[in-house]
C-alpha positions in Angstrom: -9.7 -11.6 62.0 -6.8 -10.5 59.9 -8.0 -12.4 56.8 -11.6 -11.0 57.3 -10.3 -7.4 57.6 -8.1 -7.9 54.5 -11.0 -9.2 52.5 -13.2 -6.3 53.5 -10.6 -3.7 52.7 -10.0 -5.3 49.3 -13.7 -5.1 48.5 -13.9 -1.5 49.6 -10.8 -0.6 47.6 -12.4 -2.0 44.5 -15.7 -0.3 45.1 -14.8 3.1 46.3 -13.4 4.6 43.1 -16.6 3.8 41.3 -18.6 5.3 44.1 -16.7 8.6 44.5 -15.5 9.6 41.0 -17.5 12.6 39.8 -20.2 11.8 42.4 -22.0 15.1 41.9 -22.4 14.8 38.1 -22.9 11.2 37.3 -25.7 10.4 36.9 -27.5 13.7 36.7 -29.9 14.7 39.5 -33.5 13.7 38.7 -37.0 13.7 40.0 -36.8 11.0 42.7 -33.7 12.5 44.1 -35.1 16.0 43.9 -38.2 15.0 45.9 -36.0 13.5 48.7 -33.8 16.6 48.5 -36.8 18.7 49.3 -37.6 16.5 52.3 -34.0 16.7 53.5 -33.9 20.5 53.1 -37.2 20.8 54.9 -35.9 18.7 57.8 -32.6 20.8 57.9 -34.4 24.1 57.7 -37.7 23.6 59.5 -37.1 20.5 61.6 -40.1 18.8 60.0 -39.9 15.3 58.5 -41.8 15.7 55.3 -41.8 17.9 52.2 -42.7 21.6 51.8 -44.1 23.6 49.0 -46.1 26.8 48.5 -49.0 24.9 50.1 -47.1 24.3 53.3 -45.6 21.2 54.9 -46.6 17.6 54.1 -45.5 15.6 57.2 -44.5 12.0 56.6 -45.1 12.6 52.8 -45.4 9.1 51.3 -44.2 10.5 48.0 -40.6 10.3 49.3 -41.0 6.5 49.2 -38.3 6.2 51.8 -37.8 6.8 55.5 -36.1 9.1 58.0 -33.0 6.8 58.0 -32.3 8.0 54.5 -33.6 11.6 54.8 -32.0 12.5 58.2 -28.4 11.9 57.2 -28.8 14.0 54.1 -30.4 16.8 56.2 -27.4 16.6 58.6 -25.1 16.8 55.6 -26.9 20.0 54.4 -26.6 21.5 57.9 -22.9 20.8 58.1 -21.7 21.3 54.5 -24.4 23.1 52.6 -26.6 21.9 49.7 -25.0 20.4 46.6 -25.2 17.3 44.6 -22.1 16.0 46.4 -23.5 16.6 49.9 -26.8 15.1 48.8 -25.2 11.8 47.7 -22.3 11.4 50.2 -24.5 9.9 52.9 -25.7 7.2 50.5 -22.1 6.4 49.7 -21.6 5.8 53.4 -24.5 3.4 53.4 -23.0 1.7 50.4 -19.8 1.2 52.3 -21.8 -0.4 55.1 -23.6 -2.6 52.6 -20.2 -3.7 51.1 -18.9 -4.6 54.5 -22.0 -6.6 55.3 -22.0 -8.2 51.9 -18.4 -9.4 52.4 -19.2 -10.8 55.8 -22.4 -12.6 54.6 -20.5 -14.1 51.6 -17.8 -15.5 53.9 -20.5 -17.0 56.2 -22.3 -18.6 53.3 -19.3 -19.9 51.3 -16.1 -19.6 53.4 -13.3 -17.1 53.1 -11.9 -18.0 49.7 -15.2 -18.3 47.7 -16.8 -15.6 49.9 -14.3 -13.0 48.8 -14.7 -14.0 45.2 -18.5 -13.7 45.5 -18.4 -10.2 47.1 -16.1 -8.9 44.4 -18.1 -10.6 41.6 -21.3 -8.8 42.9 -19.4 -5.5 42.2 -18.8 -6.5 38.6 -22.4 -5.7 37.9 -22.3 -2.7 40.2 -22.6 -0.1 37.4 -25.6 -1.6 35.7 -28.3 1.1 35.3 -31.2 0.8 37.8 -30.1 -2.5 39.4 -26.4 -2.1 40.1 -25.1 -1.7 43.6 -22.7 1.1 42.7 -25.1 2.8 40.3 -27.8 3.1 43.0 -25.1 3.8 45.7 -24.3 7.1 43.9 -27.8 8.5 44.2 -30.2 9.7 46.9 -32.4 6.6 46.7 -33.5 4.1 49.3 -32.4 0.9 47.6 -28.8 0.7 48.9 -29.5 1.9 52.5 -32.3 -0.7 52.5 -29.8 -3.4 51.3 -27.4 -2.5 54.1 -30.1 -3.0 56.7 -31.3 -6.2 55.0 -27.9 -7.7 55.0 -27.4 -6.7 58.6 -30.7 -8.3 59.5 -29.7 -11.6 57.8 -26.3 -11.5 59.6 -27.9 -10.9 63.0 -30.5 -13.6 62.4 -27.8 -16.1 61.5 -25.9 -15.2 64.7 -29.1 -15.5 66.7 -29.7 -19.0 65.3 -26.1 -19.9 66.3 -26.2 -18.5 69.8 -30.0 -18.1 70.5 -29.7 -14.8 72.4 -33.0 -13.0 72.4 -31.4 -9.6 71.9 -30.0 -10.6 68.6 -33.4 -11.6 67.3 -34.7 -8.2 68.4 -31.9 -6.4 66.7 -32.4 -8.5 63.5 -36.1 -7.5 63.6 -35.3 -3.9 64.0 -32.8 -3.9 61.2 -35.3 -5.6 58.9 -37.9 -3.0 59.7 -35.3 -0.3 58.9 -34.7 -1.9 55.5 -38.5 -1.6 54.8 -38.4 1.9 56.0 -35.8 2.7 53.4 -37.5 0.7 50.7 -40.7 -1.3 51.0 -39.6 -3.7 48.3 -37.4 -5.6 50.8 -40.6 -7.0 52.4 -40.8 -10.1 50.3 -37.1 -10.8 50.2 -36.6 -10.6 53.9 -39.7 -12.1 55.3 -39.6 -15.1 52.9 -35.8 -15.6 53.4 -36.0 -15.5 57.2 -39.2 -17.6 57.3 -37.6 -20.2 55.0 -34.5 -20.5 57.2 -36.7 -20.7 60.3 -38.9 -23.3 58.8 -35.9 -25.4 57.8 -34.4 -25.2 61.2 -37.7 -26.2 62.8 -38.4 -29.1 60.4 -34.9 -30.5 60.7 -35.0 -30.4 64.5 -32.2 -27.9 64.7 -34.3 -25.6 66.8 -37.7 -25.5 68.5 -40.4 -23.3 67.0 -39.9 -20.2 69.2 -36.2 -20.1 68.4 -36.6 -21.1 64.8 -39.1 -18.3 64.0 -37.9 -15.6 66.4 -36.2 -13.4 63.7 -39.1 -13.3 61.2 -41.6 -12.7 64.1 -39.4 -9.9 65.4 -39.2 -8.5 61.9 -43.0 -8.4 61.5 -43.5 -7.0 65.0 -40.9 -4.2 64.5 -42.4 -3.3 61.1 -45.9 -3.1 62.5 -44.6 -1.0 65.5 -42.8 1.3 63.2 -45.9 1.9 61.1 -48.0 2.5 64.2 -45.5 5.1 65.4 -45.5 6.8 62.0 -49.4 7.0 62.1 -49.3 8.3 65.6 -46.8 11.1 64.7 -48.6 12.1 61.5 -50.9 15.1 62.2 -54.5 14.2 61.9 -55.2 16.7 59.1 -52.4 15.0 56.9 -53.5 11.4 57.5 -56.3 11.3 55.1 -54.3 12.9 52.3 -51.3 10.7 52.9 -53.5 7.6 53.0 -55.0 8.6 49.6 -51.5 9.0 48.1 -50.4 5.7 49.6 -53.2 3.9 47.8 -52.3 5.7 44.6 -48.8 4.3 45.0 -50.2 0.8 45.6 -52.5 0.9 42.6 -50.0 2.5 40.2 -46.5 1.3 41.1 -46.8 -1.6 43.6 -49.8 -3.7 42.5 -51.2 -2.5 39.1 -51.8 -6.1 38.2 -50.1 -6.3 34.9 -49.3 -10.0 35.2 -46.2 -9.6 33.1 -47.7 -7.6 30.3 -46.2 -4.4 31.8 -42.6 -5.6 31.5 -40.3 -4.2 28.8 -37.4 -6.2 27.5 -35.0 -5.1 30.2 -37.5 -5.9 33.0 -38.3 -9.3 31.5 -34.7 -10.2 31.3 -34.2 -9.2 35.0 -37.3 -11.2 35.9 -36.1 -14.3 34.0 -32.5 -14.0 35.3 -33.7 -13.9 39.0 -35.8 -17.0 38.5 -33.2 -18.9 36.5 -30.3 -18.4 39.0 -32.7 -19.1 41.9 -33.6 -22.4 40.2 -30.0 -23.4 39.6 -28.7 -22.6 43.1 -31.9 -23.5 44.8 -31.7 -27.0 43.4 -28.1 -27.4 44.7 -29.0 -25.9 48.1 -32.0 -28.1 48.5 -30.0 -31.2 47.6 -27.4 -30.2 50.2 -30.0 -29.6 52.9 -31.7 -32.9 52.3 -28.3 -34.5 52.6 -28.0 -33.1 56.1 -25.7 -30.2 55.3 -27.2 -27.5 57.5 -24.8 -24.8 56.2 -26.9 -24.7 52.9 -30.0 -23.5 54.7 -29.1 -19.7 54.7 -28.5 -19.9 50.9 -31.8 -21.8 50.5 -33.5 -18.9 52.4 -32.0 -16.4 50.0 -33.1 -18.4 47.0 -36.7 -18.4 48.4 -36.5 -14.6 49.0 -35.3 -14.0 45.4 -38.1 -16.1 44.0 -40.7 -14.2 46.0 -39.3 -10.8 45.0 -39.1 -11.9 41.3 -42.7 -13.0 41.3 -43.9 -9.7 42.7 -41.7 -7.7 40.3 -42.7 -9.7 37.2 -46.3 -10.3 37.8 -47.7 -7.6 40.1 -45.5 -4.4 40.1 -45.3 -1.8 37.4 -42.1 -3.5 36.2 -39.6 -0.6 36.4 -36.1 -2.2 36.4 -35.1 -0.4 39.6 -37.9 -2.2 41.4 -36.0 -5.4 40.7 -33.0 -4.2 42.8 -33.9 -5.8 46.1 -34.2 -9.3 44.6 -31.5 -8.8 42.0 -28.9 -7.8 44.7 -29.3 -11.2 46.4 -29.6 -13.0 43.1 -26.1 -11.7 42.1 -24.7 -13.4 45.3 -26.1 -16.7 44.0 -24.9 -16.0 40.5 -21.4 -15.2 41.7 -21.3 -18.6 43.5 -22.5 -20.3 40.4 -19.7 -18.6 38.4 -17.2 -20.0 40.8 -18.5 -23.5 40.5 -18.5 -23.2 36.7 -14.9 -22.1 36.7 -13.9 -24.9 39.0 -15.7 -27.4 36.8 -14.0 -26.1 33.6 -10.6 -26.3 35.3 -11.3 -29.9 36.4 -12.4 -30.8 32.8 -9.2 -29.3 31.4 -7.1 -31.1 33.9 -6.0 -27.9 35.6 -5.7 -27.9 39.4 -8.2 -25.3 40.8 -6.3 -25.4 44.2 -4.1 -22.5 44.5 -5.6 -20.7 41.6 -8.3 -19.0 43.7 -6.0 -16.0 44.2 -5.7 -15.6 40.4 -9.5 -15.8 40.2 -9.9 -13.1 42.9 -7.3 -10.9 41.3 -9.1 -11.2 38.0 -12.6 -10.4 39.3 -11.2 -7.6 41.4 -9.6 -5.9 38.4 -12.7 -6.4 36.3 -14.9 -4.9 39.0 -12.6 -1.9 39.5 -12.6 -1.1 35.8 -16.3 -1.7 35.3 -17.3 0.7 38.1 -14.7 3.4 37.5 -15.1 3.7 33.8 -18.7 5.0 33.5 -18.2 8.2 35.7 -14.8 8.8 34.0 -16.3 8.5 30.5 -19.8 9.9 30.8 -19.9 12.4 33.6 -21.5 15.6 32.6 -23.3 18.5 34.3 -27.0 18.8 33.7 -26.7 22.4 35.0 -28.8 21.8 38.1 -26.4 23.3 40.6 -25.5 26.3 38.4 -29.2 26.9 37.8 -30.0 26.7 41.5 -27.3 29.2 42.3 -28.7 31.6 39.7 -32.2 31.3 41.1 -30.9 31.9 44.6 -29.0 35.0 43.6 -31.4 36.7 41.2 -35.0 35.6 41.8 -36.7 37.7 44.6 -37.6 35.7 47.7 -41.2 36.8 47.5 -41.6 35.6 43.9 -43.6 32.4 43.2 -42.0 29.7 41.2 -43.9 26.9 39.3 -41.8 23.8 38.9 -42.0 20.0 38.5 -38.2 19.6 39.0 -38.0 19.2 42.7 -34.2 19.3 43.0 -34.2 23.0 42.3 -36.0 23.6 45.6 -33.0 22.6 47.8 -30.3 23.8 45.4 -31.8 27.3 45.2 -33.2 27.5 48.7 -36.3 29.2 47.3 -39.3 28.4 49.5 -42.2 29.8 47.5 -42.3 27.0 44.9 -45.6 25.4 43.7 -45.4 21.9 42.3 -48.1 19.8 40.6 -49.9 17.6 43.1 -48.6 14.0 43.3 -51.9 12.8 41.7 -50.6 14.2 38.4 -47.4 12.2 38.7 -49.4 9.0 39.1 -51.7 10.0 36.2 -48.6 10.6 34.0 -47.1 7.2 35.1 -50.3 5.4 34.2 -50.6 7.0 30.8 -46.9 6.5 30.0 -46.4 3.0 31.3 -49.7 1.3 31.9 -51.9 2.5 29.0 -52.1 0.4 25.8 -49.3 1.6 23.4 -51.6 3.4 20.8 -53.2 5.4 23.6 -49.9 6.1 25.3 -48.4 7.4 22.1 -51.5 9.5 21.2 -52.5 11.0 24.5 -49.5 10.8 26.9 -49.2 13.6 29.5 -52.4 15.5 28.6 -53.0 15.8 32.3 -55.5 18.5 32.6 -53.2 20.5 34.9 -53.4 24.3 35.1 -49.8 25.6 35.4 -51.1 29.1 36.3 -53.2 28.1 39.3 -50.7 29.5 41.7 -50.2 32.7 39.7 -46.5 32.1 39.3 -44.0 34.8 38.5 -41.5 32.2 37.1 -41.6 28.7 35.6 -38.7 26.3 36.0 -38.4 24.0 33.1 -36.1 21.0 33.6 -35.7 17.4 32.6 -38.9 16.1 34.1 -41.2 19.0 33.1 -39.7 18.8 29.6 -40.4 15.1 29.4 -44.1 15.6 30.3 -44.3 18.9 28.5 -46.6 20.0 31.2 -45.8 23.8 30.8 -45.7 24.0 27.0 -49.1 25.4 26.5 -48.6 28.5 28.7 -45.0 29.4 27.9 -46.1 32.0 25.4 -47.0 34.1 28.5 -43.4 33.9 29.7 -39.9 34.9 28.4 -36.7 33.0 28.9 -34.3 34.8 31.3 -31.7 32.1 31.9 -30.6 28.6 30.8 -28.1 26.3 32.4 -27.7 22.9 30.8 -31.2 21.2 30.8 -32.8 23.9 33.0 -34.5 27.0 31.8 -36.0 29.9 33.8 -39.1 31.6 32.4 -40.3 35.0 33.7 -43.9 35.9 33.4 -44.9 38.7 31.1 -47.4 40.8 33.0 -49.3 43.8 31.7 -48.7 46.6 34.1 -50.7 49.2 32.3 
């Protein structure tokens, strides 16, 4: 127990500086966070799980792309401490701490205390990588890291069930897995395939009968279906059709656009290839060990299968945004860290250096590297986008009865202004398709001509921030407005009305 606690505390000590330094200003708040901030503010103020705009509430809005286990803690944070970038992100940092604890425990179970500690620390070395790093995502209001925390817990509970065969553990594993999907649906392939592979291995090897072997994946599927049924039951009837329509927009645009790899940019292709490569290298070793009768290799073999399943979905079927690789990449880094340890041991052996006793040096080295890698970016590149200052200005100067037009959702919660009209989500999917899925010549020539009428809600003000500037959705009507304030990347335009 003492060694386990020491390992966990070391991993947390290495990871926390990178998680907490300049939390509110690095990276800057952006559209996805803003949408979830609206949902958290709506829950805190109105007690409704969903988003709110000038059109009213949208219960169980699929546009949040995450679940109440992410939104509710942020809503509580708002109630207790007010709305800010820091209070928005602090609950996700807590989830990241849980993920780091679970990661350390899983690594120890897979590889033993010495190698396991090295592996957990090595995963943190790539923590600051944009879109796919554990620390990078753990600093933002996103569902990736909370989903990872629940996925790791589901694996740990499943391994404990297979060791003790207590039914309650299988149930808890299934619930934790369904919570992971609630936070981020991309964990479906990783978890189901990983649990199913381990169960299949235990059944085929005679280590367990079918009911015990497949109890965790069955519980996972049952809990997920139950959760979806409950969500459908709680969604008001008048919102179901619209939510279903938006859900299928997500499927056709982001989840299954069917690019078959043509949609991948260089970064996405490298992630796709890296996941498959490390899965092949470690999978071959784990499969050899399993065939040799070494049952302890089966959990790693399950992780390998889960990584392959996620990589194939990411590379062949998804829209190919690098952040969509996170669920598989997080588990692939565990495999890569173990491979790194083996390479180091092999090099030491070839040079005639005794690897025994040098593990502490390896741990110290990777801990130091991870600490610097994660703390340096926020120290060097933190900067304010002006969102909080802009929100405070709107709150203090714009009349509460005035109508705002905005496509920068973070300003809703930061200003507390409730009369805000946003472009419907269908315009977001249209923009995504034109920017990322259209052939390059068309994308360059016709991007973001969305056919949207910015004046349809008769706004008194327009908020122009990072996302609306990127799409230029308001450019053609700004001659009817005058700039009244600018903070960082945010500008407030007041409408010029003829009162004669």
